[in-house]
C-alpha positions, 0 to 999 in steps of 0.5 A: 462357797465350799464344794459339797462333800465327796465332789471335786470343784471344777474338772476332775484331775487327769494326769494325761490331760496335765501332761498334755497341757504342760508337755512343752514346759515339762520337756523344757524343765527336763532338758535343763535338769539333765544338764544340771545333773552333769554339774551337781552331785546326785544322792545315790537314791535319786541316781537309782531312781534315775537309772531305773527311769532310764530303762523304763523310757527305753522300754517305752520307746522300743515298744512304741517303735514295734507298735508303730505302723510306719516311720512317721508315727513316731516322727519325733524320734530323731529328737527323742534320740538326742534327748535319751542319749544326753540323759544317758551321758548325764547319768554316766557322768553322775555315776562316775563322780560318785564312783571316784569320790565315794567308791559307791554309786547306789544299789542299782549299780552295785547290783549290776556289778555283784548280782548280775555278774556274780561279783566277778569283775572279769566276767562283768568286763567281758559282758560289758565289751560284748554289749558294747560290740553288739550295740556299736558294730552290729545294731548302731552301725547297721542302723546308721547305714540303713538311715543313710540309704533310706534318706538318699532313696527317699530324696531320689523317689520324691520326683516320682511320688510327686508325678504319681500324685499328679497323675491320680489328681488328673485321673480324678482318683483324689481330691486337691485336698488329698493331693496336698496331704500326700505331698506334705507326707512325702516332704515329712518322710524326706525330712524324717529320714534325713534327720535320722541319718544324722541322728544315728551319729548320736548312738554311735558317739554314745557307744564310743563315750561309754568305752572311754568312760569305762577306761577312765573309771577303771583307771582313775578309780584304781589310782584313787583307791591306792593313793587317796583311800590307802587300798591295796592294789588287788582291792582297789582294782576289784572295787572300782572295776565292779562298780565300773562294770555295773555302771557300764551295764546299766547304761548299755542296756537302755542304749541297746534298746534305743539302738534297737528301736533306731533300727526298727524305725529306719527300716520300716519326718518331720514333727507337726508341733513342738517336741513336747506336744509330739512326744506326749501325743505320739508316746501316750496313745497306746495303752498296751505299751504301758500295760506291758511295761508295767508287767515287766517293771513289776517283775523286776521289782521282785527279782532278788538283789534288785531294788524293788521300790523304784521298779514297783513305783514305776510299774504302778505309774505305767499301769495307772497311765495304761488304765487311764488311756484305756478308759479314755479310748473305750466306746461302748459297742452299743453306742457304736452300733447305734451310731452306725444304724443312725448313719445308715438311716440318714443316708437312706432317707437323704434325698438324691443330690441332683445338683452333683449331676449338673457337673460337667468335666472340662475335659474327658478321655473315654477309652475302650476296655482293651486300652485300660492297660495304658492307665494301669501303672501295674502293667506298665501304662504311663499314660497318666505320666504323659498327661502331666507332661502334656499339661506342662507342655501346654503351660509353657508353649501356650501359657494355658493351664489345662484343667484336669483331664478325667479318664473313664473306661466306656464299654459302649465303644470299640475296645481299642477306641478312644474318645476326647470330650470338651465339656461333655461333648465329643470333639475327637476319636481314634483307635489304637493297637496296643501290640502294634506300632504306627509307622508314618512315611516321612517322605524318605521311605525307599521300600514299604513294609506290610502292615494295616493301613490307617490314618494318623489321628493327630494330623490325618496322615496315611500310616501303618500299623505294624508289629513290633517284629517289623519296627526295626526294619520299618525305621531302616526303610525310613518310616517314622515309628511311634508307640500307641501311647505316643500316638494317643498323647500327640493326638490329645496334645493337638486337640488341646492346642486346637481347642485352647480358646474354648478351654480358657474360661473366665475362672481360668482367666481370673487365675492368670490375672491373680498369678500376674498380680503376685508380681505386678499388682500395679499393672493389674489394678490399672486394667481390672476393673477400671478399664476392662472386665474379666470377660473382655480380657478372656476374649483377647486371650481366646483370640490369641489362643485361637491362632496359637499365640502363646499367652504366657507373657501376661504382663506384656498383654496387660500393658497393651490393654492398659495402653489402648483400652481407653481408645477402644473396647473392641476386643478384636482390635485390642487383640491386633494391638497385642499381636503387634507388641508380641512381634518377636514371639510371632516372628520366631513361630513363622520364620525359618532361619532369618527368612520368611517364605510366604504368599501375599495379597494382591493390593487390589484384593486388599483394597476390596476387603478393606472397602467391604468392612461393615461395622456394627455394635456387635463387631465387624465383618466383611461383605463380599459377593459370592463370586469374589469369595470363590475366586479368592478362595481358589487362588488362595488354595493354589498359592498355599499348595505350591507353598506346601509342595516346596516344603514350607508352612502355609503363611500369608502376609497382609497389611495390618489393616486387613489381617483380621478381616482376611482371617475372618473370610478364610477361617472356615475354608483354610483352618490351618493357615497362618496369617500375619501382618507386616507389623508383626514381623521384625524388620531384620527378617527377609521376606521371601514372596513365593505367590500372590493371592488375586481375585 
C-alpha cells in the first residue's frame, strides 16, 4: 500500500544516523579506496575534490583537538593519524603521477602553484621548504618528544594513581564501581600515550617523504619535459617546479594542521569500540566544529583563483552536519526546568530511607580535628597510603582480607585523639602529638632525654613524646624514635591482628573459598557443602586467627577438613588437626634459630587437665577447682616472667591431647601467651625447657 502524499514510510532519513550505523563499513571501504588511489590514476576533477577534502579533514581534526577537554576525548587519534597520513601520501602519489605524465594535476595544485606564490617557482620552493622545516623540526619534533615523555611519565605514575584510588576507596570517598572506572581510565591513558609515542613517527616520516617526493617531481619532471615532451630546459623547469611546489603546498598545509593537532593532544587512550564507531562518535559530537568549518570553507570558495565548487560543496555539507547535530542536541529550557522541578518534588516527597541507617561499617577510625592533616594529602598526610599497606600486610601475614576502614572526623573527642571501632563498637583509642616524635626505651638507653611521658598504644610500653629538635639526640642515646602516623599505623595493625577472628565473617569466608575454587575446584566441591557448611569452616578459620595462625594456605586447611570432617564435626578438634598439618608454619613462628625456648606442663598437671575435660553437645570445657586454678595460674605467671626476663617470647609446650583445654583455662589470665603442642613442632627443632608449670 502506498504511503500518503507528503509522508515518508518508515523512519525519516538522517545522515548522522546513517553514518553512525554503517561507520565500520565506511571506514573499511575508505581505507581500501586510499590504497587503490596509489595504483589507479585519478581524474583531475576527483583529485581536486580529494585535495579539498584533505584540507577539510585536517581542519576538523584540529578543531576537535581544540575543543576536547582531555586527551581521552579523542582516544582514536593515533589510528586517525595513521589514516590521514596514508591518505595524504596517496594524494602525493596520485598528483605526482599526473604531474609527470600530463604536466597538469588539476586546478587546486595549479592555483597553489600560480596564485599562492605568484607564479614564481623560486618563491614557491622557498615557501615549501619553510613549511617543511616548521612542520618537521618545530612541531613534529616537539610533538614526538612530548609524546615520548608523556608516555614514560604516565607509566611511571600508574602505581601512585592506583594507590590513590585504593586510598579513596578505603576512605569511602568513592564506590567500588567508581574505583573500577578510574582504574580503567588510568590504563587507557597509559595505552593512549604509548600509542601516541609511536604514532608521532608517522608525521615525522610524512615530512621526510614530502621532501623526497618534491625532489623526484622536480628532477623527473625536468627530464621528462625535455626528453619526452620536447620542452626547453627553462620552460620544463618552470612548469614542473610550479606544479611540484603547488602539490607540495596543498599537502603540507593539511600536514601542518595535523601535526599541530598532534601537539595539542599530547600536551594536555585507548578506544572502547571499533575505529569507525569511535571516529564518528568522537568527531561528530560538537556542532560548533562543523559550523566554523562551514564558514571557513565558504570563505575559501569565494576567494579569486581558487575552485569555488568543491569548497562550497564541502561548506554546505559541514553546515548541514552541524545543523543536524545542533537540532539533535536541543532540549527546550521549559522541558529542562520541568524535569528539574519534578525531580525536586519527588525528592521532597520521598520517605526517608530507613534501611540505610541500619548499615554498620566493619571497621571505623574516628579522629579528632587536630589529626585531620594525617589524611589530607595536600598537607603531606599519608595515612591513607599506610592503611593500604596495612591491608596488604594482613593479607600476606594472616591471609585475611581486611574490609574497608572508614575514616571519619569526630569533634566530640579530644583534638589529638583517635578511636578504632569494630562493627560500630569502640575497641581501642589513643592520642597523638603531630609535631612530636614517640621515643621508646629499647633497653639500650644510656642517657635519658626530656619529653612528655606517655604509653605506647600498641603494646602498652612506657614512652616519651619529644620535639623534632630532640630526635637525633634521642636516637644517639639509644631510643627507638617513630613519627606520629607510624604510631597510629602500628596500633591499627596490632588491633586488626588481635581481632582478626571477629573481622572474618561468613561472607569473607565465602570469598576465600571462591578464590580457592579458581585453582582447586575439586577440593572445594569435596568439602562444601557435602561435609561442612560455610559457617563451620568460618569457625575453624576464626580459631586459627585467634591464635595468629595464618589462613593464607587455604588449600592445606581444606584438605585437612576433607580428611577429618567425616570423623568429627567438632570445629575445635578440627582446628587441632589443621594445626598439626601446619606444623612448619607454626614452628617458624615460635622457633629462634633451631631452638625452641619454652616452659612445659608437669605430667601430673596434664593428667589433671585431661581428667577434668567435660564434653557436651555445645562443645567441651575443663572443670578444675578454684584452688587448683589459682596455683596453676600463679606458677604459669612465674615461669613466663622468668622466660621474658631471659629475653624469650612466652611459649608453653604441651602434649597434643591437652593443648586445646589448657589454652581455654589460661586464655583470660594470659592473653598473649603462645601455646603449642609437640605435634606442631618439627622433629629437627631442639626443645630447650626453661621451666615447668606445676600445681
